[in-house]
C-alpha positions as YAML, in Angstrom:
chain: A
units: angstrom
residues:
- id: 1
  name: UNK
  ca: [-18.74, -17.51, 35.16]
- id: 2
  name: UNK
  ca: [-15.64, -15.56, 34.18]
- id: 3
  name: UNK
  ca: [-16.78, -11.91, 35.61]
- id: 4
  name: UNK
  ca: [-13.81, -10.25, 33.85]
- id: 5
  name: UNK
  ca: [-16.08, -9.57, 30.71]
- id: 6
  name: UNK
  ca: [-18.78, -7.84, 33.10]
- id: 7
  name: UNK
  ca: [-16.37, -4.69, 34.49]
- id: 8
  name: UNK
  ca: [-19.08, -1.84, 34.64]
- id: 9
  name: UNK
  ca: [-18.63, 0.59, 31.96]
- id: 10
  name: UNK
  ca: [-17.76, 4.31, 33.20]
- id: 11
  name: UNK
  ca: [-20.34, 7.09, 33.33]
- id: 12
  name: UNK
  ca: [-20.36, 9.80, 30.80]
- id: 13
  name: UNK
  ca: [-18.31, 12.87, 31.36]
- id: 14
  name: UNK
  ca: [-21.10, 15.90, 31.37]
- id: 15
  name: UNK
  ca: [-20.05, 19.04, 29.07]
- id: 16
  name: UNK
  ca: [-19.92, 21.82, 31.15]
- id: 17
  name: UNK
  ca: [-20.56, 24.84, 29.35]
- id: 18
  name: UNK
  ca: [-20.86, 28.72, 30.87]
- id: 19
  name: UNK
  ca: [-24.47, 28.24, 31.91]
- id: 20
  name: UNK
  ca: [-23.94, 25.31, 33.10]
- id: 21
  name: UNK
  ca: [-21.32, 26.80, 35.26]
- id: 22
  name: UNK
  ca: [-23.23, 29.59, 36.88]
- id: 23
  name: UNK
  ca: [-25.93, 27.43, 37.38]
- id: 24
  name: UNK
  ca: [-23.42, 25.22, 39.24]
- id: 25
  name: UNK
  ca: [-22.20, 27.82, 41.25]
- id: 26
  name: UNK
  ca: [-25.52, 28.92, 42.18]
- id: 27
  name: UNK
  ca: [-26.39, 25.84, 43.30]
- id: 28
  name: UNK
  ca: [-22.88, 25.39, 45.39]
- id: 29
  name: UNK
  ca: [-23.89, 28.76, 47.57]
- id: 30
  name: UNK
  ca: [-27.45, 27.41, 48.09]
- id: 31
  name: UNK
  ca: [-26.52, 24.16, 49.11]
- id: 32
  name: UNK
  ca: [-23.19, 24.65, 50.16]
- id: 33
  name: UNK
  ca: [-23.95, 23.35, 53.84]
- id: 34
  name: UNK
  ca: [-25.40, 20.09, 52.47]
- id: 35
  name: UNK
  ca: [-22.45, 19.27, 50.13]
- id: 36
  name: UNK
  ca: [-19.91, 20.37, 52.66]
- id: 37
  name: UNK
  ca: [-21.08, 17.52, 54.76]
- id: 38
  name: UNK
  ca: [-21.27, 15.09, 51.98]
- id: 39
  name: UNK
  ca: [-17.73, 16.04, 51.54]
- id: 40
  name: UNK
  ca: [-16.46, 15.19, 55.08]
- id: 41
  name: UNK
  ca: [-18.26, 12.01, 55.12]
- id: 42
  name: UNK
  ca: [-16.83, 10.92, 51.60]
- id: 43
  name: UNK
  ca: [-13.39, 12.37, 53.38]
- id: 44
  name: UNK
  ca: [-14.17, 9.74, 56.03]
- id: 45
  name: UNK
  ca: [-15.03, 6.50, 54.48]
- id: 46
  name: UNK
  ca: [-11.98, 6.80, 52.31]
- id: 47
  name: UNK
  ca: [-9.47, 7.42, 55.19]
- id: 48
  name: UNK
  ca: [-10.99, 4.70, 57.50]
- id: 49
  name: UNK
  ca: [-11.68, 2.42, 53.86]
- id: 50
  name: UNK
  ca: [-9.63, -0.69, 53.74]
- id: 51
  name: UNK
  ca: [-9.23, -0.61, 49.67]
- id: 52
  name: UNK
  ca: [-8.60, 2.37, 47.58]
- id: 53
  name: UNK
  ca: [-7.57, 3.20, 44.19]
- id: 54
  name: UNK
  ca: [-7.11, 6.76, 42.32]
- id: 55
  name: UNK
  ca: [-5.92, 7.58, 39.12]
- id: 56
  name: UNK
  ca: [-2.99, 9.73, 38.91]
- id: 57
  name: UNK
  ca: [-2.63, 10.00, 35.27]
- id: 58
  name: UNK
  ca: [-3.87, 10.58, 33.06]
- id: 59
  name: UNK
  ca: [-5.42, 13.82, 35.24]
- id: 60
  name: UNK
  ca: [-6.97, 15.75, 32.44]
- id: 61
  name: UNK
  ca: [-7.96, 15.41, 29.16]
- id: 62
  name: UNK
  ca: [-5.18, 13.70, 27.04]
- id: 63
  name: UNK
  ca: [-4.55, 13.00, 23.30]
- id: 64
  name: UNK
  ca: [-2.90, 9.91, 21.86]
- id: 65
  name: UNK
  ca: [-2.02, 8.68, 18.68]
- id: 66
  name: UNK
  ca: [-1.40, 4.91, 17.23]
- id: 67
  name: UNK
  ca: [1.83, 3.56, 18.22]
- id: 68
  name: UNK
  ca: [2.51, 6.06, 21.32]
- id: 69
  name: UNK
  ca: [3.43, 4.81, 24.78]
- id: 70
  name: UNK
  ca: [1.70, 6.55, 27.63]
- id: 71
  name: UNK
  ca: [2.05, 5.82, 31.48]
- id: 72
  name: UNK
  ca: [-1.10, 4.90, 33.36]
- id: 73
  name: UNK
  ca: [-0.02, 5.79, 37.21]
- id: 74
  name: UNK
  ca: [-2.34, 5.09, 40.27]
- id: 75
  name: UNK
  ca: [-2.30, 5.29, 43.70]
- id: 76
  name: UNK
  ca: [-3.90, 2.52, 46.29]
- id: 77
  name: UNK
  ca: [-4.49, 1.05, 49.48]
- id: 78
  name: UNK
  ca: [-5.14, -2.56, 50.37]
- id: 79
  name: UNK
  ca: [-4.83, -4.14, 47.15]
- id: 80
  name: UNK
  ca: [-2.56, -6.56, 45.96]
- id: 81
  name: UNK
  ca: [-2.79, -6.58, 42.17]
- id: 82
  name: UNK
  ca: [-4.75, -4.27, 39.74]
- id: 83
  name: UNK
  ca: [-6.05, -4.78, 36.49]
- id: 84
  name: UNK
  ca: [-6.56, -2.12, 33.09]
- id: 85
  name: UNK
  ca: [-8.97, -1.89, 30.80]
- id: 86
  name: UNK
  ca: [-9.72, 0.81, 28.11]
- id: 87
  name: UNK
  ca: [-13.29, 1.65, 27.19]
- id: 88
  name: UNK
  ca: [-14.59, 3.03, 24.05]
- id: 89
  name: UNK
  ca: [-18.58, 2.48, 24.76]
- id: 90
  name: UNK
  ca: [-19.39, -0.81, 26.85]
- id: 91
  name: UNK
  ca: [-16.66, -3.35, 25.95]
- id: 92
  name: UNK
  ca: [-13.47, -3.33, 27.89]
- id: 93
  name: UNK
  ca: [-10.91, -3.88, 25.75]
- id: 94
  name: UNK
  ca: [-7.90, -5.42, 28.38]
- id: 95
  name: UNK
  ca: [-4.33, -3.66, 28.89]
- id: 96
  name: UNK
  ca: [-3.01, -5.53, 31.67]
- id: 97
  name: UNK
  ca: [-4.03, -8.19, 34.06]
- id: 98
  name: UNK
  ca: [-2.23, -9.27, 37.21]
- id: 99
  name: UNK
  ca: [0.22, -5.93, 37.93]
- id: 100
  name: UNK
  ca: [1.69, -5.54, 41.25]
- id: 101
  name: UNK
  ca: [-0.82, -2.61, 42.75]
- id: 102
  name: UNK
  ca: [2.14, -0.99, 44.59]
- id: 103
  name: UNK
  ca: [4.28, -0.53, 41.15]
- id: 104
  name: UNK
  ca: [1.40, 2.22, 40.68]
- id: 105
  name: UNK
  ca: [2.57, 2.39, 37.42]
- id: 106
  name: UNK
  ca: [2.04, 0.79, 33.82]
- id: 107
  name: UNK
  ca: [3.31, 1.94, 30.28]
- id: 108
  name: UNK
  ca: [0.77, 1.18, 27.90]
- id: 109
  name: UNK
  ca: [1.61, 1.08, 24.21]
- id: 110
  name: UNK
  ca: [-1.48, 1.98, 22.02]
- id: 111
  name: UNK
  ca: [-2.30, -0.34, 19.18]
- id: 112
  name: UNK
  ca: [-0.67, 0.68, 15.46]
- id: 113
  name: UNK
  ca: [-4.48, -0.68, 14.38]
- id: 114
  name: UNK
  ca: [-6.19, 1.19, 17.48]
- id: 115
  name: UNK
  ca: [-9.71, 2.63, 16.31]
- id: 116
  name: UNK
  ca: [-9.57, 6.24, 16.21]
- id: 117
  name: UNK
  ca: [-11.81, 7.81, 18.86]
- id: 118
  name: UNK
  ca: [-12.57, 10.59, 21.10]
- id: 119
  name: UNK
  ca: [-14.18, 9.37, 24.23]
- id: 120
  name: UNK
  ca: [-11.83, 6.26, 25.38]
- id: 121
  name: UNK
  ca: [-12.32, 6.29, 29.26]
- id: 122
  name: UNK
  ca: [-9.70, 4.05, 31.49]
- id: 123
  name: UNK
  ca: [-10.09, 1.99, 34.26]
- id: 124
  name: UNK
  ca: [-7.94, 0.65, 37.05]
- id: 125
  name: UNK
  ca: [-9.63, -2.03, 39.58]
- id: 126
  name: UNK
  ca: [-8.60, -4.67, 42.16]
- id: 127
  name: UNK
  ca: [-7.51, -7.92, 39.88]
- id: 128
  name: UNK
  ca: [-8.86, -10.39, 39.53]
- id: 129
  name: UNK
  ca: [-11.97, -8.52, 38.92]
- id: 130
  name: UNK
  ca: [-15.44, -9.68, 40.77]
- id: 131
  name: UNK
  ca: [-18.66, -7.55, 41.82]
- id: 132
  name: UNK
  ca: [-17.86, -5.63, 44.44]
- id: 133
  name: UNK
  ca: [-13.91, -4.63, 43.74]
- id: 134
  name: UNK
  ca: [-12.92, -1.13, 44.15]
- id: 135
  name: UNK
  ca: [-12.62, 0.24, 40.56]
- id: 136
  name: UNK
  ca: [-11.39, 3.66, 39.49]
- id: 137
  name: UNK
  ca: [-12.01, 5.40, 36.24]
- id: 138
  name: UNK
  ca: [-10.56, 8.51, 34.66]
- id: 139
  name: UNK
  ca: [-12.37, 11.50, 34.56]
- id: 140
  name: UNK
  ca: [-11.72, 12.98, 31.59]
- id: 141
  name: UNK
  ca: [-11.99, 11.34, 27.80]
- id: 142
  name: UNK
  ca: [-8.68, 10.05, 26.10]
- id: 143
  name: UNK
  ca: [-8.72, 10.79, 22.53]
- id: 144
  name: UNK
  ca: [-7.14, 8.70, 20.00]
- id: 145
  name: UNK
  ca: [-5.91, 9.65, 16.69]
- id: 146
  name: UNK
  ca: [-4.57, 7.15, 14.40]
- id: 147
  name: UNK
  ca: [-5.20, 5.11, 11.20]
- id: 148
  name: UNK
  ca: [-7.16, 1.57, 11.90]
- id: 149
  name: UNK
  ca: [-4.58, -0.22, 9.46]
- id: 150
  name: UNK
  ca: [-1.12, -1.30, 9.95]
- id: 151
  name: UNK
  ca: [-0.62, -2.19, 6.29]
- id: 152
  name: UNK
  ca: [-2.99, -1.76, 3.26]
- id: 153
  name: UNK
  ca: [-3.21, -5.85, 3.15]
- id: 154
  name: UNK
  ca: [-5.11, -5.55, 6.50]
- id: 155
  name: UNK
  ca: [-7.53, -3.09, 4.22]
- id: 156
  name: UNK
  ca: [-7.45, -5.61, 1.59]
- id: 157
  name: UNK
  ca: [-8.55, -8.36, 3.75]
- id: 158
  name: UNK
  ca: [-11.07, -6.22, 5.59]
- id: 159
  name: UNK
  ca: [-12.67, -5.42, 2.34]
- id: 160
  name: UNK
  ca: [-11.99, -8.74, 0.46]
- id: 161
  name: UNK
  ca: [-10.19, -6.37, -2.60]
- id: 162
  name: UNK
  ca: [-6.84, -5.65, -3.19]
- id: 163
  name: UNK
  ca: [-5.19, -2.36, -2.29]
- id: 164
  name: UNK
  ca: [-1.77, -1.30, -2.73]
- id: 165
  name: UNK
  ca: [0.68, 1.12, -1.21]
- id: 166
  name: UNK
  ca: [1.19, 4.47, -2.89]
- id: 167
  name: UNK
  ca: [5.29, 3.23, -3.54]
- id: 168
  name: UNK
  ca: [3.61, 0.22, -5.22]
- id: 169
  name: UNK
  ca: [6.28, -0.25, -8.46]
- id: 170
  name: UNK
  ca: [4.76, 1.29, -11.45]
- id: 171
  name: UNK
  ca: [1.00, 1.89, -10.27]
- id: 172
  name: UNK
  ca: [-0.72, 4.41, -12.24]
- id: 173
  name: UNK
  ca: [-4.02, 6.26, -10.22]
- id: 174
  name: UNK
  ca: [-7.61, 6.50, -12.21]
- id: 175
  name: UNK
  ca: [-10.38, 8.81, -11.57]
- id: 176
  name: UNK
  ca: [-13.39, 9.75, -13.19]
- id: 177
  name: UNK
  ca: [-14.41, 13.45, -13.43]
- id: 178
  name: UNK
  ca: [-17.50, 15.16, -11.49]
- id: 179
  name: UNK
  ca: [-18.49, 17.21, -14.81]
- id: 180
  name: UNK
  ca: [-19.65, 16.34, -18.02]
- id: 181
  name: UNK
  ca: [-19.14, 17.38, -21.45]
- id: 182
  name: UNK
  ca: [-20.84, 16.67, -25.23]
- id: 183
  name: UNK
  ca: [-18.93, 15.29, -27.89]
- id: 184
  name: UNK
  ca: [-16.91, 18.75, -28.42]
- id: 185
  name: UNK
  ca: [-14.05, 18.27, -25.81]
- id: 186
  name: UNK
  ca: [-11.66, 20.14, -27.97]
- id: 187
  name: UNK
  ca: [-9.97, 17.36, -29.25]
- id: 188
  name: UNK
  ca: [-7.54, 14.89, -27.26]
- id: 189
  name: UNK
  ca: [-5.88, 18.20, -25.83]
- id: 190
  name: UNK
  ca: [-8.85, 19.61, -24.77]
- id: 191
  name: UNK
  ca: [-9.82, 16.60, -23.15]
- id: 192
  name: UNK
  ca: [-6.66, 15.87, -21.51]
- id: 193
  name: UNK
  ca: [-6.61, 19.68, -19.70]
- id: 194
  name: UNK
  ca: [-10.22, 18.61, -18.49]
- id: 195
  name: UNK
  ca: [-8.83, 15.25, -16.68]
- id: 196
  name: UNK
  ca: [-5.56, 17.78, -15.47]
- id: 197
  name: UNK
  ca: [-7.45, 20.69, -13.89]
- id: 198
  name: UNK
  ca: [-9.48, 18.02, -11.89]
- id: 199
  name: UNK
  ca: [-6.68, 16.46, -10.84]
- id: 200
  name: UNK
  ca: [-5.08, 19.74, -9.75]
- id: 201
  name: UNK
  ca: [-8.48, 20.47, -7.63]
- id: 202
  name: UNK
  ca: [-8.14, 16.85, -5.80]
- id: 203
  name: UNK
  ca: [-4.49, 17.62, -5.09]
- id: 204
  name: UNK
  ca: [-3.49, 14.46, -6.99]
- id: 205
  name: UNK
  ca: [0.03, 15.16, -8.36]
- id: 206
  name: UNK
  ca: [1.29, 14.19, -11.58]
- id: 207
  name: UNK
  ca: [0.11, 14.50, -15.51]
- id: 208
  name: UNK
  ca: [-3.30, 12.99, -15.79]
- id: 209
  name: UNK
  ca: [-4.72, 12.13, -19.58]
- id: 210
  name: UNK
  ca: [-8.14, 11.23, -20.74]
- id: 211
  name: UNK
  ca: [-8.94, 7.49, -21.72]
- id: 212
  name: UNK
  ca: [-9.60, 8.37, -25.10]
- id: 213
  name: UNK
  ca: [-8.82, 7.67, -28.56]
- id: 214
  name: UNK
  ca: [-9.55, 9.07, -32.05]
- id: 215
  name: UNK
  ca: [-9.50, 7.83, -35.62]
- id: 216
  name: UNK
  ca: [-5.55, 8.23, -35.18]
- id: 217
  name: UNK
  ca: [-4.65, 6.90, -31.90]
- id: 218
  name: UNK
  ca: [-6.27, 4.02, -29.69]
- id: 219
  name: UNK
  ca: [-6.76, 5.07, -25.98]
- id: 220
  name: UNK
  ca: [-4.39, 2.32, -24.84]
- id: 221
  name: UNK
  ca: [-1.68, 3.75, -27.05]
- id: 222
  name: UNK
  ca: [-1.67, 6.63, -24.79]
- id: 223
  name: UNK
  ca: [-1.01, 4.75, -21.67]
- id: 224
  name: UNK
  ca: [1.52, 3.09, -20.22]
- id: 225
  name: UNK
  ca: [1.40, -0.96, -21.20]
- id: 226
  name: UNK
  ca: [3.11, -2.19, -18.17]
- id: 227
  name: UNK
  ca: [1.27, -0.43, -15.38]
- id: 228
  name: UNK
  ca: [-0.98, -1.34, -12.71]
- id: 229
  name: UNK
  ca: [-4.21, 0.84, -12.28]
- id: 230
  name: UNK
  ca: [-5.56, 2.09, -8.87]
- id: 231
  name: UNK
  ca: [-8.30, 4.21, -7.57]
- id: 232
  name: UNK
  ca: [-7.03, 7.59, -7.34]
- id: 233
  name: UNK
  ca: [-8.62, 8.49, -4.00]
- id: 234
  name: UNK
  ca: [-6.49, 7.43, -1.08]
- id: 235
  name: UNK
  ca: [-8.93, 4.63, 0.96]
- id: 236
  name: UNK
  ca: [-6.65, 4.78, 4.29]
- id: 237
  name: UNK
  ca: [-3.65, 6.07, 5.63]
- id: 238
  name: UNK
  ca: [-1.20, 4.39, 7.64]
- id: 239
  name: UNK
  ca: [0.92, 4.92, 10.96]
- id: 240
  name: UNK
  ca: [3.74, 5.83, 8.63]
- id: 241
  name: UNK
  ca: [1.88, 8.37, 6.50]
- id: 242
  name: UNK
  ca: [1.53, 5.71, 3.42]
- id: 243
  name: UNK
  ca: [-1.61, 6.16, 1.43]
- id: 244
  name: UNK
  ca: [-3.48, 2.52, 0.48]
- id: 245
  name: UNK
  ca: [-5.04, 2.56, -2.80]
- id: 246
  name: UNK
  ca: [-7.70, 0.36, -4.09]
- id: 247
  name: UNK
  ca: [-6.29, -1.50, -7.22]
- id: 248
  name: UNK
  ca: [-8.69, -1.45, -10.25]
- id: 249
  name: UNK
  ca: [-6.37, -3.21, -12.82]
- id: 250
  name: UNK
  ca: [-3.49, -4.97, -12.96]
- id: 251
  name: UNK
  ca: [-2.64, -4.07, -16.84]
- id: 252
  name: UNK
  ca: [-4.12, -1.82, -19.63]
- id: 253
  name: UNK
  ca: [-6.00, -4.72, -21.19]
- id: 254
  name: UNK
  ca: [-7.62, -5.35, -17.52]
- id: 255
  name: UNK
  ca: [-8.59, -1.72, -17.47]
- id: 256
  name: UNK
  ca: [-10.13, -1.70, -20.78]
- id: 257
  name: UNK
  ca: [-12.29, -4.84, -20.16]
- id: 258
  name: UNK
  ca: [-13.81, -3.26, -17.02]
- id: 259
  name: UNK
  ca: [-16.68, -1.86, -18.97]
- id: 260
  name: UNK
  ca: [-17.77, -5.15, -20.37]
- id: 261
  name: UNK
  ca: [-18.33, -7.20, -16.88]
- id: 262
  name: UNK
  ca: [-21.13, -9.25, -16.83]
- id: 263
  name: UNK
  ca: [-23.37, -8.81, -13.72]
- id: 264
  name: UNK
  ca: [-22.26, -11.43, -11.60]
- id: 265
  name: UNK
  ca: [-18.77, -10.07, -12.21]
- id: 266
  name: UNK
  ca: [-19.36, -6.97, -11.32]
- id: 267
  name: UNK
  ca: [-19.28, -7.93, -7.83]
- id: 268
  name: UNK
  ca: [-16.23, -9.41, -7.66]
- id: 269
  name: UNK
  ca: [-14.21, -6.83, -9.86]
- id: 270
  name: UNK
  ca: [-15.89, -3.85, -9.56]
- id: 271
  name: UNK
  ca: [-16.82, -1.78, -6.34]
- id: 272
  name: UNK
  ca: [-20.22, -0.17, -6.36]
- id: 273
  name: UNK
  ca: [-18.99, 3.18, -6.36]
- id: 274
  name: UNK
  ca: [-16.73, 2.70, -9.39]
- id: 275
  name: UNK
  ca: [-19.67, 0.48, -10.88]
- id: 276
  name: UNK
  ca: [-21.78, 3.43, -10.98]
- id: 277
  name: UNK
  ca: [-19.09, 6.13, -12.17]
- id: 278
  name: UNK
  ca: [-18.43, 4.00, -15.31]
- id: 279
  name: UNK
  ca: [-21.97, 3.98, -16.13]
- id: 280
  name: UNK
  ca: [-21.90, 7.10, -18.23]
- id: 281
  name: UNK
  ca: [-18.22, 7.80, -20.07]
- id: 282
  name: UNK
  ca: [-16.84, 8.73, -23.08]
- id: 283
  name: UNK
  ca: [-14.83, 6.27, -24.75]
- id: 284
  name: UNK
  ca: [-14.35, 6.46, -28.01]
- id: 285
  name: UNK
  ca: [-11.49, 4.09, -30.22]
- id: 286
  name: UNK
  ca: [-10.11, 2.27, -27.28]
- id: 287
  name: UNK
  ca: [-7.71, -0.21, -29.10]
- id: 288
  name: UNK
  ca: [-6.28, -0.09, -32.18]
- id: 289
  name: UNK
  ca: [-8.62, -3.09, -33.36]
- id: 290
  name: UNK
  ca: [-11.89, -0.60, -32.60]
- id: 291
  name: UNK
  ca: [-14.02, 0.09, -35.88]
- id: 292
  name: UNK
  ca: [-13.77, 4.09, -36.66]
- id: 293
  name: UNK
  ca: [-17.00, 3.63, -38.32]
- id: 294
  name: UNK
  ca: [-20.89, 2.96, -38.76]
- id: 295
  name: UNK
  ca: [-21.29, 2.99, -35.00]
- id: 296
  name: UNK
  ca: [-24.91, 0.87, -34.11]
- id: 297
  name: UNK
  ca: [-26.55, 3.45, -31.73]
- id: 298
  name: UNK
  ca: [-28.93, 2.21, -29.29]
- id: 299
  name: UNK
  ca: [-30.56, 5.35, -27.46]
- id: 300
  name: UNK
  ca: [-31.42, 8.03, -29.82]
- id: 301
  name: UNK
  ca: [-35.31, 6.54, -30.45]
- id: 302
  name: UNK
  ca: [-34.93, 5.10, -33.76]
- id: 303
  name: UNK
  ca: [-34.73, 1.41, -34.70]
- id: 304
  name: UNK
  ca: [-31.65, 1.85, -37.22]
- id: 305
  name: UNK
  ca: [-29.43, 4.58, -36.46]
- id: 306
  name: UNK
  ca: [-25.67, 4.92, -37.01]
- id: 307
  name: UNK
  ca: [-22.91, 7.07, -36.92]
- id: 308
  name: UNK
  ca: [-20.17, 7.47, -39.19]
- id: 309
  name: UNK
  ca: [-17.75, 7.87, -36.19]
- id: 310
  name: UNK
  ca: [-16.37, 6.41, -32.89]
- id: 311
  name: UNK
  ca: [-15.07, 9.51, -31.96]
- id: 312
  name: UNK
  ca: [-17.15, 12.64, -32.13]
- id: 313
  name: UNK
  ca: [-15.07, 13.63, -35.19]
- id: 314
  name: UNK
  ca: [-11.81, 13.20, -32.93]
- id: 315
  name: UNK
  ca: [-14.02, 14.80, -30.23]
- id: 316
  name: UNK
  ca: [-14.21, 18.01, -31.96]
- id: 317
  name: UNK
  ca: [-18.16, 18.07, -32.70]
- id: 318
  name: UNK
  ca: [-21.39, 18.17, -30.44]
- id: 319
  name: UNK
  ca: [-23.54, 17.56, -33.39]
- id: 320
  name: UNK
  ca: [-25.85, 14.63, -32.73]
- id: 321
  name: UNK
  ca: [-28.47, 13.74, -36.12]
- id: 322
  name: UNK
  ca: [-27.34, 15.74, -38.80]
- id: 323
  name: UNK
  ca: [-30.56, 15.23, -41.12]
- id: 324
  name: UNK
  ca: [-33.92, 15.54, -39.72]
- id: 325
  name: UNK
  ca: [-36.82, 13.46, -40.76]
- id: 326
  name: UNK
  ca: [-36.25, 11.42, -44.06]
- id: 327
  name: UNK
  ca: [-32.48, 11.34, -45.04]
- id: 328
  name: UNK
  ca: [-32.33, 12.33, -48.95]
- id: 329
  name: UNK
  ca: [-31.28, 9.84, -51.29]
- id: 330
  name: UNK
  ca: [-28.45, 12.05, -52.42]
- id: 331
  name: UNK
  ca: [-27.67, 12.60, -48.39]
- id: 332
  name: UNK
  ca: [-23.57, 13.50, -48.01]
- id: 333
  name: UNK
  ca: [-23.27, 10.54, -44.99]
- id: 334
  name: UNK
  ca: [-21.00, 7.63, -45.18]
- id: 335
  name: UNK
  ca: [-22.92, 4.37, -45.66]
- id: 336
  name: UNK
  ca: [-22.59, 1.14, -43.77]
- id: 337
  name: UNK
  ca: [-24.16, -2.16, -43.01]
- id: 338
  name: UNK
  ca: [-26.13, -3.00, -40.15]
- id: 339
  name: UNK
  ca: [-26.55, -6.30, -38.22]
- id: 340
  name: UNK
  ca: [-28.94, -7.61, -40.89]
- id: 341
  name: UNK
  ca: [-26.40, -6.56, -44.01]
- id: 342
  name: UNK
  ca: [-28.62, -4.01, -44.96]
- id: 343
  name: UNK
  ca: [-26.73, -0.92, -46.42]
- id: 344
  name: UNK
  ca: [-27.79, 2.11, -44.66]
- id: 345
  name: UNK
  ca: [-27.04, 5.99, -44.32]
- id: 346
  name: UNK
  ca: [-25.28, 6.71, -40.77]
- id: 347
  name: UNK
  ca: [-27.29, 9.67, -40.39]
- id: 348
  name: UNK
  ca: [-25.21, 10.72, -36.88]
- id: 349
  name: UNK
  ca: [-22.02, 11.84, -34.95]
- id: 350
  name: UNK
  ca: [-21.19, 9.46, -31.84]
- id: 351
  name: UNK
  ca: [-19.12, 8.13, -29.79]
- id: 352
  name: UNK
  ca: [-18.52, 5.03, -27.87]
- id: 353
  name: UNK
  ca: [-19.77, 5.38, -23.95]
- id: 354
  name: UNK
  ca: [-20.48, 2.84, -21.16]
- id: 355
  name: UNK
  ca: [-24.04, 2.34, -20.10]
- id: 356
  name: UNK
  ca: [-25.63, -0.02, -17.80]
- id: 357
  name: UNK
  ca: [-27.80, -2.72, -19.49]
- id: 358
  name: UNK
  ca: [-31.28, -3.74, -18.32]
- id: 359
  name: UNK
  ca: [-29.64, -6.81, -16.14]
- id: 360
  name: UNK
  ca: [-27.57, -3.81, -14.50]
- id: 361
  name: UNK
  ca: [-24.07, -5.11, -15.79]
- id: 362
  name: UNK
  ca: [-21.62, -2.72, -17.92]
- id: 363
  name: UNK
  ca: [-21.99, -2.37, -21.67]
- id: 364
  name: UNK
  ca: [-20.19, -0.23, -24.63]
- id: 365
  name: UNK
  ca: [-23.20, 1.07, -26.82]
- id: 366
  name: UNK
  ca: [-23.31, 4.20, -28.81]
- id: 367
  name: UNK
  ca: [-24.26, 7.49, -28.02]
- id: 368
  name: UNK
  ca: [-24.40, 10.82, -30.28]
- id: 369
  name: UNK
  ca: [-22.29, 13.50, -29.19]
- id: 370
  name: UNK
  ca: [-24.94, 15.63, -28.47]
- id: 371
  name: UNK
  ca: [-25.03, 13.73, -25.24]
- id: 372
  name: UNK
  ca: [-23.09, 14.69, -21.81]
- id: 373
  name: UNK
  ca: [-20.85, 12.08, -20.37]
- id: 374
  name: UNK
  ca: [-18.09, 12.31, -17.79]
- id: 375
  name: UNK
  ca: [-14.28, 11.06, -18.56]
- id: 376
  name: UNK
  ca: [-12.08, 8.64, -17.33]
- id: 377
  name: UNK
  ca: [-8.63, 10.13, -15.97]
- id: 378
  name: UNK
  ca: [-5.75, 7.99, -16.22]
- id: 379
  name: UNK
  ca: [-2.04, 9.01, -14.55]
- id: 380
  name: UNK
  ca: [0.48, 9.14, -17.51]
...
């Protein structure tokens, strides 16, 4: 059996705090004679041993970053060649095999996609490895700081989802607000200001607007028609400092359709975090073809409830039901036809929102303006 995969794992480096220091100092005084005897025996064993390895660099705690080159140095006796491995746990990561022991040095370049960690250890040993070989470990932990990915494509392959770099041509960032508001957003200007406020607090540079429309302008017409859209939060940072972003939609029509995906498609086209967030946001008039009156409401506890607006009166009202109880015959309300062709009063102020259906899919539904929902914000 090839024993190169069974190189002994280094023992943990004990932490030394002040209390431990004084305790150990006291023990040294009490057991000084015994320790001196052990030290003499150890030195004699080293002096007369036929084989030995001592790592001379790194000698103390060292911090490296992905892509750095570092010289591992050692002194040896009675050994022809050495192997070098890196430990971050129990499994050795091979760095070199068959290096002439007399060379005493190996230039190790940390992989660009090396996982970050603060408890790496190096081992230099007689090569080829077999049980009983001489082996030496670094006594202090090595810290490696660096991104895991060389390119956004690496991140995409691992997550089975497209990711694009920050300088991807004509990409616009998207996020969903943490806060919720009723339908009185202060008009489109007030909604845009709310998006910009969170963008500024998150450190997102640029101008952000709400993904909303009114009776005069559709949401689609307020956004760039030729842009791709990516999640605003960086998913990873590459070695050269470039950020990778989760791609949401290739164009504005694809972004509009994200709220209408069936359950089976959600697993492919929406990640779980995005799906949850998109399950409770204001939409209003999303396209110029969208209706502007007589919205069918599904969540107000009435069997036939309709609104005379799709956008909470251009996002200026938080009123829900207009008339309580029976609607009088002379009520000043819009009238519209329900799905059965019946002419009915529109007794609510409401707007389009995204909701989650019984089967888990995202759907567009009518919600009265006294409800509280989040906003989708898009870079302009």
